[in-house]
Structures are given as structure tokens and as C-alpha cells.
N, C-alpha and C positions, 0 to 999 in steps of 0.2 A: 332138643331131646329132654324129655321129662323122665327123671329117674325116681319114681315114687312107688311105694308099696302100701297096701292096706289089707289087714287080716283081722277077721273076727273069729275067735275060737271060743266055743261054748261047750262045756262039759257039765256033769252033775256037781262038780266041785268049784268051777270058776266060769266067769264070763269075761273075756278079754277083747279089747279093741286096740290095735296098734296101727298107727299111720307114720310113715317115714318118708322124708325127702332127702336124698343123699346130697343134694346141691343146695342145702339150706344155709341158715346163718347161725345155727345153734339154738334156735328157739325150742323150748320144751314145755309141754303141758302133761305132767305126770301125776297120776293118782292111782296107787295100788293098795293103799291102806297100810303099807309097811314103810314107815318113814325113812329108815336108812336105805332101803332098796330104792325108794323114790330118789333119794340123794345120789345114789350110784347111777341110776338111769339118766339123771340130769348131767352127770359127768360125760356119759356117752354122747349125749346131744351136743353139749357145749364144746367139748374138746374134739369131737368128731366133725363138727361143723354141719350136723344133721338137724333138720327140723323134725321133732319127734313128739307124737301124741300117744300116750298110753293111759288107758282106763281099764282097771281090773276090779272086779268084784269077786272075792274068793271066800272060802270057808275059814276065815280067820279065827272063828271060835274053836277050831281044832288046832291049827298052828299056821305058820306062814309058808310052809313048804309048797303046797299046791299052787298058791298065788304066785310065788316067784318062779317056780318051774314052768307053769303054763304061760306066764308072761314072757319068759325067755324063749320058749318055743315059738310063740307068736312073733316075737321080735325078729328071730332068725328067719322065719318064713317071709316076713315083710321085707327084710333086708335082701333076701335072695330074689324076691319079686322085683324089687327096685333095681337090682343089678341087671336084670334081663339077660341078654346073651353075652354080656361082659365085653363086648367089642370096644376096643380103645382104652381100656383101663390099664393102670399100672400092674395090677394083680397082686404084687407083693408090697408089704408095708411093715415097718418095724419102728420101735420107739424105745428109748430108755428115759424113764421119768423119775425124778427125785421128788420125794415129799418129806421134807425135813430129814429125819434119820433113815428113812426108807428109800430104797432104790429098786425100781422094777423095770424089767425088760419084757416087751411083748413083740411077737412077730406073727404075721398072718400071711396066708396064701389063699386067695380066693379060688381054690383049686377045683371045687366041685366034689372034693373028698373030705367028709367029716372026720377030723382027728384032732383031739385036744390033749395037750400036755400041760400040766399045772403043778408048779412047785411053790410052796410058801412055808413059813416056819410052822413047826408042829406045836409050839408052845404058846400060841396066841390064845386070848380069852375065848371061851366057848360061845359067848353071845355079845352082841352089841345092843344095849338097852337104851333107847332114846329118852327114857323117862316117862313116856306115855305111849300107848299103843303097842302092837306086837313087837317082840324082840327080833333081831336078825341073828340067826345061828351062823356063826362064821364058817361052819362046814358047808354051807350052801354056796359059797363063792365058786368052788370047783363045779358044783352041779349046775349052777347058772351058766357058766362058760360051756360046759358040755351040752346043755340043752340048746343054747344059742348056736353053737358050732354045728350041732346035728342038723337043724333045720335050715341054717344059712348055708350049709354044705361047704365049710371052710376048714382049713388046717390052721390051728391056733396053738401057739406056745406062749405061756405066761410064767415068768419066773421072778420071784422076789430075790434079788441079788444081795440085799443087805437090809436088816431090820433091827440093828443093835441099838440098845440104850443101856449104858453101863449100869450094871447092878439091877436092872429092871426087865420085866417081860416086854416083848415087842408091843407097841401100841396097835391094837387090832384095827382101829379106825384108819390109821395111816396106812397100814399094810394093805387093807382091802381097797381103800380109795385110790391108792397109788396104782393098783392093778387095773381098775376100771379106767383111770386116766390114760395109762399106757396103752390099753386096748383101744381106746377111742382114737388116740393119735396114730396108732398103727393102721386102723381101719381107714382113717382119713386119707392117709397116703395111698393105701391099696386101691381105693375106689376112684382116685383122681384120674381124669382123662390124660393120657400120655400123648402130647402133641407129635411125638416121633412115631407113633404106632400106625398112623394113617387109618385109624378106625378098625384095625384088625384085632382078632382075638389073640391074646398073648399066650399062645401055646403052639407047639409044633404039630399037635393033633388037629388044630383048627377049631376045637371046641373046648369049653370048660364046664 
């Protein structure tokens, strides 16, 4: 069984190609023009165990919003395509991931019902600036998850449980990277084939 998805999304603002193999080895070829976002998508591939190709050309002369939003929408669509009818999968997945002082919990249900709950500290820095290229607005993390969840048609909860550094603001890099790693690990579990399911869809309705 091949569980792959391929989506091309073209608008007046962006041109996006996403290819994903849910049963890969964590190989990633990512190029969106937004360095920190590329780094986060690499976390999805590596810690999710997915082979992932992303190529995005966006209107970065305006800002990075359209580039990241449309990439997340295409990624979710490719993910849903790769899942197919979801027969035999575990469906649910969760993970608690530490990253130094940060602790993040993610839980997913490949339910067919888009719903996203996202909690992170309100006092993190507004931007992550890699030193060159477009900055990453930290407010985009929630929007990326919402866009991905919408087209992947999943229920997703991501909560930063701890982000304390005595006498200092939370490290925005750690806070956000911990979230993407936790999401990746939760997705990895949810898409796994359950040997006890006998290839059936994990729902009393018979469909997801």
C-alpha cells in the first residue's frame, strides 16, 4: 500500500508544490524562502517519519504570511490525500515533547472534522529573525496549525505546558520548535497501521 500525496496550489500570491510519503524515513527537501519555517517543516518530516518535499514561491516582498499559509494548506491537503480512506490506521496520536526548558503536548484525531485548539505563552517575542531573509512572525504558528488542520481535516490540540526561564522571557525559538516536534510525533503515531484493526476504519460509523 502506497500512502503518498501530491498537491500543487497556485494563486496570484503563491505557487506551492507539496509531496508527502507517510511511510518514509524522514527525508526532507524544503524550500519556502522563509528560513525558520523551513526549519519547522523539517521537524515535521524528521520526527514524523515522513518523506516531504515542499517548494514554495511566494510574495515575500510583502511579507511571509501568504507563503506560510498557502504552504500549510497544501501540506494538509497532501496529508489527507495520502491517508486515503484511513482503513487500518491508529487514528489517534499524542506526544509530550521537552525542548530544554519548554514542554509541549500535542494530541491529534484524524477524525475528518477540522478543529484546532492552540495554547502558547502570550509574552514570547513577536518575531524570529534568522539574521537574513524574511522574519517569522510568531503569531503565525497558530495560523499554520489552523490552515493545516483545515485541509487535513483533523482535530488538533497543541499546548505549551511550560516555557519558564527564571527572570527572562520564554525563548520563542524553543517554544515554537517544541510545538512542531510534538505535532510530528503525534501525527507519526496516528497514521501508523494498527495490526489489531484488521484493516478496518477506526470508527463506529465505518467512515472517517
